[in-house]
Backbone as JSON Lines, residues from 0, in Angstrom:
{"i":0,"aa":"M","n":[-0.29,27.88,23.08],"ca":[0.32,26.91,22.25],"c":[-0.84,26.16,21.55]}
{"i":1,"aa":"R","n":[-0.87,26.27,20.14],"ca":[-1.23,25.3,19.35],"c":[-0.82,24.1,18.6]}
{"i":2,"aa":"L","n":[-0.89,23.1,18.45],"ca":[-0.52,22.1,17.24],"c":[-1.78,21.71,16.51]}
{"i":3,"aa":"V","n":[-1.14,21.96,14.84],"ca":[-2.18,21.82,14.08],"c":[-1.48,20.52,13.5]}
{"i":4,"aa":"G","n":[-2.09,19.25,13.49],"ca":[-1.94,18.42,12.98],"c":[-3.59,17.96,12.26]}
{"i":5,"aa":"A","n":[-3.08,16.24,11.72],"ca":[-3.89,15.03,11.18],"c":[-3.83,14.05,11.27]}
{"i":6,"aa":"A","n":[-4.74,13.37,11.16],"ca":[-4.43,11.74,11.58],"c":[-3.79,11.13,10.6]}
{"i":7,"aa":"R","n":[-3.11,9.84,11.43],"ca":[-2.32,9.1,10.31],"c":[-0.92,9.99,10.12]}
{"i":8,"aa":"C","n":[-0.82,11.34,10.56],"ca":[0.36,11.92,10.18],"c":[1.88,11.33,10.87]}
{"i":9,"aa":"H","n":[2.44,11.01,10.67],"ca":[4.14,10.63,11.63],"c":[4.59,11.87,12.14]}
{"i":10,"aa":"L","n":[4.71,12.36,11.33],"ca":[5.68,14.02,11.86],"c":[4.73,14.76,12.58]}
{"i":11,"aa":"C","n":[3.38,14.85,12.63],"ca":[2.44,15.19,13.59],"c":[2.65,14.14,15.08]}
{"i":12,"aa":"E","n":[2.85,13.11,15.07],"ca":[2.83,12.35,16.06],"c":[4.11,12.67,16.82]}
{"i":13,"aa":"R","n":[5.23,12.79,15.91],"ca":[6.54,13.19,16.75],"c":[6.77,14.76,17.51]}
{"i":14,"aa":"A","n":[5.61,15.72,16.89],"ca":[5.78,16.41,17.3],"c":[4.77,16.67,18.45]}
{"i":15,"aa":"R","n":[4.04,16.04,18.25],"ca":[3.2,15.85,19.7],"c":[4.0,15.47,20.86]}
{"i":16,"aa":"A","n":[4.97,14.33,20.52],"ca":[5.37,13.5,21.28],"c":[6.72,14.54,21.9]}
{"i":17,"aa":"T","n":[7.12,15.54,21.26],"ca":[8.34,16.42,21.89],"c":[7.66,17.27,22.85]}
{"i":18,"aa":"L","n":[6.3,17.88,22.23],"ca":[5.74,19.05,22.91],"c":[5.32,18.11,24.36]}
{"i":19,"aa":"A","n":[4.87,17.1,24.39],"ca":[4.78,16.53,26.01],"c":[5.48,16.26,26.42]}
{"i":20,"aa":"E","n":[6.74,16.36,26.28],"ca":[8.36,15.99,27.18],"c":[8.51,17.5,27.44]}
{"i":21,"aa":"L","n":[8.65,18.66,26.36],"ca":[8.33,19.86,27.25],"c":[7.38,20.42,27.91]}
{"i":22,"aa":"Q","n":[6.35,20.11,27.71],"ca":[5.21,20.17,28.46],"c":[5.24,20.1,29.7]}
{"i":23,"aa":"E","n":[5.94,19.03,30.16],"ca":[6.5,18.55,31.66],"c":[7.15,19.29,31.92]}
{"i":24,"aa":"E","n":[8.36,19.78,31.43],"ca":[9.1,20.82,31.98],"c":[9.16,22.06,31.85]}
{"i":25,"aa":"L","n":[8.07,22.64,31.02],"ca":[7.96,24.11,30.7],"c":[6.39,24.38,31.31]}
{"i":26,"aa":"A","n":[5.57,23.61,31.35],"ca":[4.21,23.52,32.15],"c":[3.59,24.46,30.94]}
{"i":27,"aa":"F","n":[2.99,24.53,29.86],"ca":[2.26,25.57,29.19],"c":[1.22,24.54,28.6]}
{"i":28,"aa":"D","n":[0.39,25.46,28.49],"ca":[-1.23,25.0,27.97],"c":[-1.38,24.03,26.31]}
{"i":29,"aa":"L","n":[-1.7,23.35,25.81],"ca":[-1.36,23.23,24.66],"c":[-2.67,22.34,24.07]}
{"i":30,"aa":"D","n":[-3.17,23.26,22.84],"ca":[-4.57,23.04,21.95],"c":[-3.91,22.53,20.94]}
{"i":31,"aa":"E","n":[-5.65,21.35,20.96],"ca":[-4.59,20.39,19.18],"c":[-5.97,20.93,18.82]}
{"i":32,"aa":"V","n":[-5.29,21.21,17.25],"ca":[-6.41,21.03,16.34],"c":[-6.39,20.01,15.0]}
{"i":33,"aa":"D","n":[-7.11,19.32,14.95],"ca":[-7.32,18.69,13.76],"c":[-7.49,18.6,12.21]}
{"i":34,"aa":"I","n":[-7.2,18.9,11.52],"ca":[-7.5,19.26,10.2],"c":[-8.07,18.28,9.42]}
{"i":35,"aa":"T","n":[-8.23,17.36,9.64],"ca":[-8.88,16.02,9.03],"c":[-10.22,16.55,8.81]}
{"i":36,"aa":"G","n":[-10.82,16.06,7.22],"ca":[-12.1,16.44,7.19],"c":[-12.45,18.03,7.36]}
{"i":37,"aa":"V","n":[-11.9,18.9,7.63],"ca":[-12.03,20.2,7.45],"c":[-11.93,21.24,6.51]}
{"i":38,"aa":"P","n":[-12.43,20.99,5.29],"ca":[-11.68,21.9,4.09],"c":[-10.96,23.04,4.73]}
{"i":39,"aa":"E","n":[-11.56,24.14,5.19],"ca":[-10.68,25.48,5.14],"c":[-9.44,25.17,5.56]}
{"i":40,"aa":"L","n":[-9.45,24.23,6.7],"ca":[-8.24,24.17,7.41],"c":[-7.15,23.02,6.64]}
{"i":41,"aa":"E","n":[-7.74,22.11,5.75],"ca":[-7.07,21.34,5.15],"c":[-6.0,22.09,4.06]}
{"i":42,"aa":"E","n":[-6.99,23.0,3.61],"ca":[-6.59,23.94,2.27],"c":[-5.55,24.83,3.31]}
{"i":43,"aa":"R","n":[-5.35,25.27,4.66],"ca":[-4.6,26.41,5.23],"c":[-3.43,25.53,5.38]}
{"i":44,"aa":"Y","n":[-3.38,24.48,6.18],"ca":[-2.52,23.46,6.79],"c":[-1.9,23.0,6.22]}
{"i":45,"aa":"R","n":[-2.31,21.16,5.04],"ca":[-1.87,20.55,5.15],"c":[-0.32,20.43,4.09]}
{"i":46,"aa":"Q","n":[-0.01,21.37,3.75],"ca":[1.36,21.23,3.09],"c":[2.3,21.42,4.41]}
{"i":47,"aa":"W","n":[1.87,21.9,5.38],"ca":[3.13,22.45,6.41],"c":[2.89,21.4,7.62]}
{"i":48,"aa":"L","n":[2.19,20.62,7.94],"ca":[1.94,19.73,9.14],"c":[3.05,18.96,9.41]}
{"i":49,"aa":"P","n":[3.42,19.16,10.66],"ca":[2.59,19.49,11.95],"c":[2.9,21.16,11.66]}
{"i":50,"aa":"V","n":[1.75,21.87,12.45],"ca":[2.22,23.23,13.07],"c":[2.19,23.27,13.95]}
{"i":51,"aa":"V","n":[3.1,24.18,14.63],"ca":[2.82,24.36,16.12],"c":[3.08,26.27,16.06]}
{"i":52,"aa":"E","n":[2.36,26.81,16.98],"ca":[2.27,27.78,17.05],"c":[2.11,28.41,18.25]}
{"i":53,"aa":"I","n":[2.97,29.66,18.6],"ca":[2.98,30.08,19.67],"c":[2.49,31.54,19.78]}
{"i":54,"aa":"G","n":[2.02,32.19,20.54],"ca":[1.3,32.97,20.56],"c":[0.39,33.54,19.67]}
{"i":55,"aa":"G","n":[-0.08,32.46,18.76],"ca":[-1.08,32.8,17.44],"c":[0.2,33.09,16.32]}
{"i":56,"aa":"E","n":[1.1,32.28,16.55],"ca":[2.12,32.94,15.61],"c":[2.49,31.94,15.15]}
{"i":57,"aa":"R","n":[3.09,31.34,13.8],"ca":[3.64,29.96,13.51],"c":[4.99,30.05,13.46]}
{"i":58,"aa":"A","n":[5.59,28.85,14.78],"ca":[6.75,28.91,15.04],"c":[7.4,27.81,14.72]}
{"i":59,"aa":"F","n":[6.77,26.43,14.27],"ca":[7.2,25.08,13.34],"c":[6.54,24.95,12.64]}
{"i":60,"aa":"V","n":[7.24,24.36,11.78],"ca":[6.59,23.12,10.68],"c":[7.49,22.41,10.6]}
{"i":61,"aa":"Y","n":[6.86,21.23,10.26],"ca":[7.68,19.97,10.06],"c":[8.06,19.07,11.23]}
{"i":62,"aa":"F","n":[8.41,20.13,12.61],"ca":[9.32,19.69,13.37],"c":[9.54,20.33,14.37]}
{"i":63,"aa":"V","n":[9.64,20.05,16.08],"ca":[9.86,20.72,17.14],"c":[11.14,20.59,17.49]}
{"i":64,"aa":"D","n":[12.01,21.91,17.06],"ca":[13.75,21.7,17.3],"c":[13.44,22.47,19.37]}
{"i":65,"aa":"P","n":[13.81,21.24,20.23],"ca":[13.16,21.78,21.72],"c":[14.03,23.08,22.16]}
{"i":66,"aa":"P","n":[15.4,23.14,21.75],"ca":[16.14,24.29,22.2],"c":[15.55,25.86,21.84]}
{"i":67,"aa":"A","n":[14.99,25.63,20.73],"ca":[14.23,26.93,19.69],"c":[13.17,26.82,20.37]}
{"i":68,"aa":"F","n":[12.1,26.14,20.74],"ca":[11.02,25.94,21.35],"c":[10.9,26.74,22.46]}
{"i":69,"aa":"R","n":[12.23,26.55,23.81],"ca":[12.43,26.99,24.72],"c":[12.51,28.79,24.5]}
{"i":70,"aa":"R","n":[13.63,28.61,23.78],"ca":[13.66,30.49,23.6],"c":[11.96,30.74,23.4]}
{"i":71,"aa":"K","n":[11.62,30.64,22.1],"ca":[10.42,31.22,21.49],"c":[9.25,31.14,22.82]}
{"i":72,"aa":"L","n":[9.1,30.5,23.26],"ca":[8.25,30.19,24.65],"c":[8.89,31.06,25.57]}
{"i":73,"aa":"A","n":[10.07,31.58,25.64],"ca":[10.21,32.43,26.98],"c":[10.25,33.5,26.46]}
{"i":74,"aa":"Q","n":[10.23,34.19,24.77],"ca":[9.9,35.12,24.44],"c":[8.71,35.73,24.56]}
{"i":75,"aa":"A","n":[7.8,34.76,24.01],"ca":[6.23,34.86,24.37],"c":[5.87,34.75,25.88]}
{"i":76,"aa":"R","n":[6.23,34.7,26.33],"ca":[5.7,34.88,27.9],"c":[6.25,36.3,28.44]}
{"i":77,"aa":"A","n":[7.71,36.64,27.89],"ca":[8.15,38.22,28.05],"c":[7.35,38.73,27.51]}
{"i":78,"aa":"A","n":[6.87,38.67,26.46],"ca":[6.25,39.52,25.56],"c":[4.29,39.79,25.8]}
{"i":79,"aa":"E","n":[3.72,38.72,26.58],"ca":[2.79,38.8,27.64],"c":[2.75,39.77,28.87]}
{"i":80,"aa":"Q","n":[3.69,39.61,29.34],"ca":[4.46,40.22,30.84],"c":[4.8,41.83,30.47]}
{"i":81,"aa":"G","n":[4.96,42.24,29.01],"ca":[5.08,43.29,28.77],"c":[7.16,43.43,29.11]}
{"i":82,"aa":"L","n":[7.76,42.65,29.2],"ca":[9.11,42.74,29.33],"c":[9.66,42.72,27.91]}
């Protein structure tokens, strides 16, 4: 799981809070990437922030929908187990 965000991004803060609640419920690892000051990442992500990736795939932009997150996480976990 990865959250791509930037400093002083209110949508990023909201996504981080939502993911923290979901993390307590669903026990997943979360890597955070701050694109601030990194030209390559700024170019790739700036217009989409925040970006949440599940299994290396972009799953959410702008906001995290908890029911959809639960479904996508379950699908990613099933795929990892070959189900």
